[in-house]
N, C-alpha and C positions, 0 to 999 in steps of 0.2 A: 425445517420447522414450518408447520402449518399455522396459519392465521386466520381468523374470522373477525370482521369489523363488528364491534359492539355498537359503538355510537360516535357520531361526529358532531362537535358543538358548532355553533354558528360562526365562531372564530376561527375554526379550522383544526382544533384539537381533535385527536382520535384516540379511541381505546380500542385495543385488539385483544382478542382471546387467543392464546398461543399454546401450542402444545408440540410436543416432538417425541422422538423415540427415547424410552427410558427417562422421560422427564414429566414432572407433574404439570398440569395446565396452569398458566399464570396469566395475569393481566398487565399489557404493556400500554403505557401512556405516552404518546407521541406529541409533543407540543407543535404548534404551527410553526411555518417557516419563518415568519418575522420575529418569533420569539426564540430562534435559533435550533428548533427541531430537537430540543432536549428528551431524552428517553429515559423512562423510569419503569421498572418491573415491580409486581406485588403480587403475591398469591392470590388466588380466586377469594379464599376465605377472608383474607385481610381487606381486600377490595370491597367485598359485599359489606363487611363490618364497618366500612369507612364511612363515617357522617360528620357533618358539620353543624353544631348547634342543633342537634337532633334532626337535620335535614338530609334526606338521601338525595343525592343527585339523579339526573335522568341516565346517566351512565350506569349506575347501579340498578335503576329499573330495567334498562334495556337488557343487562346481562340476566337478571331474573327471568325476563321473558324468554331469552334464549335457553337458559337451563330447564325452564319449565316445559319448553317445547321439545326438549331432548335435543337440542342443537349443541354439539362440542366439537371444537377442534380436533380433527382426527389425530391420532397419535403416530400414524404412519410417517416414516421419514420422508422428506421431499428431497430429491437429487439436488446437490449444490447448484449445478448448472441451471435446473429448472428455476430454483429461486432467483438466481442472478438474471436470467432472462426477462424478468419483469422490468427491470431498471432500464430506462431509456437513456443510456450513455454508451460511448464506444468502449469496448472491453478494454482498451488501452489504458484508459483514464481509470478504471476500477482496478488496475493491477498496481498503481502507483500510490503510496501513501506518504502522508505528512510525518515527519519524524521531529521530536524534541527530546533533548539531552538534559540530564538532572544530576546534581549531587544531592541526594536526599530529596528535599523539597525545592532546593534552589535551582531554577531553571536556567541552563547555560547557553545552548544554542539551537538554532533550526536546522533541518536538513531535509533531504528527499530519500526515499528508498522505494524498493518494488518488492513484490511477492514473487517467490519462486517455489515450485512444488517438485518434488522428487519421490516418486512413489506415493506413499500416504503422508509424507511429511512435508511441512510447510515451513519456509524460511523467509526472514527479511534480509534483502540485499541492500547495503548502503557502502559507502567509502570507509575504509579502514579509520581514516583520521577522524571520522565522526565518533567512533568508540574511544580512541585514544590518540593524543597528538603531543609528543613531547615539545616541538618547537614553540606551540603556543600554551604549553602547559594546561592543556585540555584532557582531564581525566574524569569523565563522568561515571557513576556507578550505577546507572539505569537510564532507559530510554522510554519514551511513550510513543505510540503510533495511533493515528485515527482511523477507524473503519466505520463503513455504512453499516447500518443494522436494520434497515426496513426496505424490504424489496419493492416497495411502491412509493417510497418518499426518501429522495436523495438528501433531503434536509436533515434527517436523523442519523446521527453518528455517536460513537463512543470512542473513548480513548482507553487503550490498554497499556499497562506498565510491564516492561521485561527487564529483569535485572541483567546486568552485563558481568557479574562476579558472583561465584559461589565459593566461601571459604578462601577467598583470595586468588581463586583461579578464573580466569577469563572464560566466558561461555561462547564467544564468537570465534569463527574460524578464519583464518587470514592465511595468504600464500606469498611465497617468494620464489624467485628462480635467479638464474645466472645474472640478470639485470638488476637484482635487489629485491626489495620489498614491493608487493602489488598491492595498491591502495584500493582493496576490496575487501569487504567483510560479510561473512555469512552468519546470521543468528537464528537458530531454529525458534519457531513460535509454537509452543504446545498448543494443540487443538482445544484443549480444556480451557485455556485462557481466552479463546476467541469469545467475544460478546454474543450474546443470544442472537440469533439470526444474521449473523455476519454476512454481508454481501460482498464479494469481491470476485476478481479474476486473478490467475497466477501464471506467470511464465514457466515453462518447463524445459527440459534439455532439447525438445524438438524445435523451439523456437530460436536456438541459438545458431547465429550465422557464423560459418567457418571461413577459413581463408580458400577453401574450395568453391565457395560460392562467388557469383560474380557481383563484385561491389567496386564499381569503377571510381576513379578520381573525380571529384565533384558531384558525386551521387548525393541526393537529397536526403537528409536524416532529420529526425525530430529528437529534441531532449525535453522529457516529459518531468516536471517538478514543481518546486515551490520556491522560486527566486525571492529571497529576502522575505520569506514565508507568505509572499503574495499568491492568493488563490481564490477561486470561486467560494467565497466562505458562506454563501446560502446553501450550496449544494455539496460542499465540502470536496471539492474536484481540483486537480492540479491544472497548470496552464502548459501550453506547449511552445517552445522555442524551435525556430527553424535553423537548420545549419546544413553545411556540407562536410563530405570527407575531404580532408586536407592534406592527407598523406597516403600512401600506398597501402590500402587495406590488405592485411595478410603479412605485411612486414612489421618487425619491431622497430619503432621509431627511437633512433639513437640508442638501439640494443636494448630497450626495455619493452614490456609486454603491453604496450599501448599503441593507439594510433592517434591522429590528431584531427580535430573538428574545427571548422571556422563557424562560430556562432557567438551571439551576445548571450553571455551567462552572468550570474551574480551569485553572491553568497545565498547559501539556502539551497543551491541546485546540486551540491555533493551527493552523490549517490543515485542520482536520476538515471534512468535507462536511456540508451542512445539506440534508436529503433529505425528501421527502413521498412517501407510498405512493400509486401510481397504477394504473390498470388497465393490464394488460400487453397487452390486445387493440387496440393501436395499429398504425399503419401500420409495417411492418418488423419488428414485434416478433416475438422468438424466444423461446418459454418464458419464463423469468424475467428476460430480459434487460432488459427496461424496467419492471419492477415497481416500481422507485424512480426518482423524479424528482430531479434535481439542482437545488436552488434556489440554493445559495451556499456561499461559504467562509467559516467561522467564522474571526473574527479576534481579538477581544477583548472583555473586558467593559466596559460603560459605567459610569462613576461620575461624581458631581457634586462638583467642587473645593470647593463651598460647603458639602458635608454636614457636619454635626456627628458626628464620629466616636464621641462617647460617647452620641449620642442616636438618630440615624438609622442605620437598617440600609442596606446596599448596595443599589442599585436592582434587582440580579439581571437586567439587561438586557445584551443582547451585539450587538455589531456583526456582520452577515454581508454580505459582498460579493456582488454578483449574479453567478451563475455564467456568464452570457453573455460576460463578459469573456474566458473562455477560447476561445471561438470566434474572438475577434480576435486573441489571443495565439497560437494554434496554426494560424492560417489558412494562412500560407505554408508552415509546417512540414508540412502535410498533403501536399504535393507531392513525389513520389518520382521 
């Protein structure tokens, strides 16, 4: 999507003329950051006809001048990476999204997730227990995720709603192996449902770290998410917790498809990516695309049922499911 600034008010509100491939031009209003950066779109005709008590605002006058001068945002499509490159944030933070679950309009829980691309298709990755969890009787019917929508303003965001069932059938993909169920879920995001001008990064199969890669015991990892829904609420970005690999990477801890991290985590971190910094000079690397390796998907904290709550502290250990399950879950989805 191409954008042309129409007018910026003294308080920081902005009006942009937007256009894209096979899309009629429209006007986007982006509120200033202290107001939350709310975004609203309206057609050009409706915008020009907007008046208040017979008064036409300076933003309408500015658009009239642009149109009179023949200045109109080009309809030529802008590559996704070019749009994203305008945002001054680490690509890792732009791949992680805040997730909220609902039954109808009733909000249930908050969680973390991240974007994963396979071919031309885009997916949300989070913990399977975010989608459904029998022990806690957690059965949402839809979820919402927050996305940035302005390549020059991280304060502008929009929530999109994704159903979890169609005609009683679940839409997410999950897996199991000889060790039992794997607490990872993959939900496709129809690109037509992305908000206009969506700004994001996405992991891909090339980011996945496998047992053949060198990840020693004690290796430093980051867990990126929204603990207790805490985040940079002005710029709508997650926070990062530091941890280390606490079990042998590549081995199935206690026979399950997971490994252990030692990190301080909280509710709301479920579904967060567990990543490690790696060199970007790998085969097929483009700039900062591969500077992060995806080790796993954070699930939950480990605890001991025999722990004396009055004497013993919690272990502070966590379960992370190996990310290579995403290759399996998305394999046939990658065909277009």
